[in-house]
N, C-alpha and C positions, 0 to 999 in steps of 0.2 A: 395546485400550488404547494401543498404539503409534500407531495412526492419529490419536489425539487430539493427539499431539505433532508431527504433520507440519506443516511450515511454522511452527513455533514455535522459532525460533532467533535468535541474535544473533551475527553475525560482523563482522569488521572487517579492512580492509587499510589501506594508508597514507592513502588519501583518502576512504574511505567506510565507513559502517555499513550492514550488511545485516540488516534486521529482518524476521523471518517475519510474514506477513500474518494469521496465525490468532490472534495474541495479541489479547486484549481490552486496552483501555486500562488497566483495573484491574490486570490481570496484569503489564503493563509497569511500572506504578507500583510494584508489589511486588517486582519482580525486581532482584536485586543486579547482574545482568549489564548492565542498560540504562545508557546514559550519563546522568549526572545532568542535563545540560542538556536532553535529550529528555524526561525525566520532568518537568522544570520547564515545558517547552512544553505537555505534556499537562495538567498541573495548572492552568496559568494560562490557556490558550487553549481547549483541547478540552473540558475538564470543564464549562465553562459552556454549551457548544453541544450536547453529545451525552452520552448516558448512558455511564458508564465501563465498563459491561458489553458495550458494542458492540465488535465486531471491526473491525479496519482494513479488511479485505476487504469488509465490508458497508457501512461508512461511506462509502467513496469513491464508490460508485454512487448514493448518495442525497444528495449535496451539489450545490449549484449555484454559479454564479460569484459570487453575492452573499454566500455563507456566509463567515464569518470563518475557519472551519477550512480552506476552500479557499484563501483568501488566505494563510494560514499555510503550508500545504503548498507553495504556489506560491513564496513567499518563501524557503522552505528548499530549493527546487529539487528537490523530491521526485520520484522516478521509481519506478514499480511494475512489477515483472516479472510478466507474466501469460501463461498458456497459453490461447490462443484456439482454439476448434474451427474447423477448416477442412473444409468438406464435400468429398465425393468429386468428383474431376474426371476424367471419362471421356476427355477429350481428351489428358490427360497420363498416363493410366493410373495414377492415384494414388487410393488409398482415402482416406476421411476420416481426419483426424489432427489432433493438437494442434500448434500452432506457438507457440514461446515468443518473446515480444516484450517490449520495455521501453517503457512509455508514461509521458509526463509527466502530471501531474495535470490540466493544461489539456486535453490530448487526451482523457483519460477523461471529464471532465465535459462536454466539447463533443460527443463522439461519440455519435450516435444509434445507430449499429450496435453499439457495445459495450454500450449499455444494453439493446438488444433481445436480445443474446446473454448477458446477465448470468448466467442460470442454468447455462450451459455453460462459462463462463470460470472458470479456476482462478487465483486471485490468489496468487502465490508469496511475494513479498517486497517490502519497501520499501527502496529504495537512497537513503540520506541522506548527502549530501556533508558531510564533517567541517568543511570550511571554511565552508560555509553555516550549519551549526549553531553554529559558534564565533562567527560574526559576527552571529548573530540575537540581538537584545536581548529579554530577558524582563522 
């Protein structure tokens, strides 16, 4: 049961919201913890393009540069923290391991390597700048 709530969090600091990537858009809409403006973005822009039962971590790998959801994430300066599997490197005497990196939505959509590794990548969270969300008109 506890594993179902991994990466379902909402945190904030002075400049950003950190939203766990395992939330579905419907769960975000029903949560009192989510910022109202983010819920408005979901209702106005994402609900027309994608089923609300889709998780963010699944959605980002199946969009392309022409999608309106992609344009919305780009305009919001969205970044996703992901753990990407790095295979063993015998030259450096390192075993295979996960490396945590932060990617812009443009990098995710454009990267063929990330799409090929999609099954082994763990998408952890969305980092959403408060200033970009505040300036975004719905």
